[in-house]
N, C-alpha and C positions, 0 to 999 in steps of 0.2 A: 882340793883346798882352794882357798882366797888370797891377795895382799888386797888387803885397804892400806893406800893416803892418807894425808891429813899433808898437804902443803902447804909455810908460811910464806903471807906473803911478798913477798920484793926481798924474797933472803936467795941463797944460795944453799943451798939445802931440804932435802924431801926427809920427812918422818914416816914410816912405816911402819903398820902394827903388822908383824907377824901372828899368825896363828899359831900356839905351842899346843895339841891335839894331844897330846901324856898331861898335861896339867891343864888343860878347859879352859887358857890362860889370851892374851897377846901380848905380846915382847917389842919393843918401839927399840928400833935403829932408825942412827939415822945418817943423810949419803950425803955429799955435795956432789951436787949437780950445775951443768952448763946450761944457760940458756937455749946453743942449740940441741942438748941432745934428745933426744926420743928415748921414747918404752924401751924398744929394747935392749939400749944404750946400761938404760936402772933396770928393768929385773937381767941381765947378764950378772953384771957388779954387786947386788944385791943376791943372787945365787951363787957367787964365789964367796957375799962375806960372809952368806950362813948357811955355807958351806952346803949345798942345796944338791944333792945328787937327784930330781924328778925334776929339777926347776919347768920342763912341758906341763909338770897338773897345775900349774900355777898360775896368775894371770894374777893384773897392777889395777887395784880400783883407784875412785877419785870420793873419797867420803862430802856432801855437796850439809852444810846444813847436819853434821853428825850421822847421814842416811848413808 
């Protein structure tokens, strides 16, 4: 599976779309972020927030113009 992101310009939050394979939908989560955070930090926080037991099976992707 994959995780897609859509950051809002100049804000301190990151909107993350998480696939729900059971229902065939996407769930949105909002994470607080700091300017110096790296992808590993964000993935770690996200995995904890959604109670993901296998975070190594997922990735963080940036959406650009819906793609």
